C-alpha positions as CSV (number, residue, x, y, z in Angstrom):
1,M,-5.1,-20.3,-1.1
2,R,-8.8,-21.0,-1.6
3,E,-9.6,-17.8,0.3
4,I,-7.8,-15.6,-2.3
5,G,-8.6,-17.5,-5.5
6,P,-11.8,-15.5,-6.4
7,L,-10.0,-12.3,-5.7
8,V,-7.1,-13.0,-8.0
9,Y,-9.2,-14.3,-10.9
10,G,-11.6,-11.4,-10.6
11,K,-8.6,-8.9,-10.4
12,D,-10.1,-7.0,-7.5
13,Y,-6.8,-5.4,-6.6
14,K,-8.1,-3.5,-3.6
15,A,-9.6,-6.7,-2.1
16,I,-6.3,-8.5,-2.8
17,I,-4.3,-5.7,-0.9
18,S,-6.8,-5.8,2.0
19,Y,-6.5,-9.6,2.2
20,M,-2.7,-9.2,2.2
21,Q,-2.9,-6.6,4.9
22,W,-5.2,-8.8,6.9
23,K,-2.6,-11.6,6.6
24,H,0.2,-9.1,7.6
25,L,2.0,-9.5,4.3
26,L,1.6,-5.8,3.6
27,C,1.4,-3.1,6.2
28,S,-2.0,-1.7,7.2
29,R,-0.5,1.3,8.9
30,I,2.7,3.1,8.4
31,N,4.4,6.3,9.7
32,C,6.6,8.6,7.6
33,S,10.3,8.0,8.0
34,I,11.0,11.7,7.5
35,C,8.6,13.5,9.9
36,G,7.0,10.6,11.8
37,S,3.4,11.6,10.8
38,P,1.0,8.8,9.9
39,M,0.7,8.0,6.2
40,E,-2.5,7.2,4.4
41,F,-3.2,4.6,1.7
42,K,-3.9,6.4,-1.6
43,T,-4.8,5.4,-5.1
44,R,-2.1,6.4,-7.5
45,T,-1.7,6.0,-11.2
46,Q,1.4,4.5,-12.9
47,R,1.9,7.8,-14.7
48,K,2.2,9.5,-11.3
49,G,4.9,7.0,-10.1
50,S,3.1,3.9,-8.8
51,L,3.6,0.6,-10.4
52,D,1.0,-1.0,-8.0
53,G,-1.7,1.6,-8.4
54,Y,-1.6,2.5,-4.7
55,T,0.9,4.3,-2.5
56,W,1.4,5.4,1.1
57,R,1.4,9.3,1.4
58,C,2.4,11.4,4.4
59,T,-0.6,13.3,5.9
60,D,1.7,16.2,6.9
61,S,1.0,19.0,4.4
62,H,4.7,20.2,4.5
63,C,6.2,16.7,4.0
64,R,3.9,14.8,1.6
65,T,6.5,12.0,1.3
66,M,5.3,8.9,-0.7
67,K,6.3,5.2,-0.4
68,T,5.2,2.1,-2.2
69,I,2.6,-0.2,-0.7
70,R,5.4,-2.7,-0.3
71,S,7.4,-0.5,2.2
72,G,8.0,-2.1,5.5
73,S,6.7,-5.5,4.3
74,F,7.9,-8.9,3.2
75,F,7.8,-7.6,-0.5
76,E,9.9,-4.4,0.1
77,K,13.0,-5.7,-1.7
């Protein structure tokens, strides 16, 4: 827990997410469940549908499916 302490207190959310991906608590890569294309990690506002501030978005220009950053992880449900 010492490793993440400064990140949590400083509220560096991007660093916290990177740490959780490094520890395999969140996915660092994910494919779209609709078309199979790789998804990219994007910043997203709460107003646009993200409670976390980040989402996975399909890179296929015809699909553009979005998933939460928790998809496929321990935190999904």
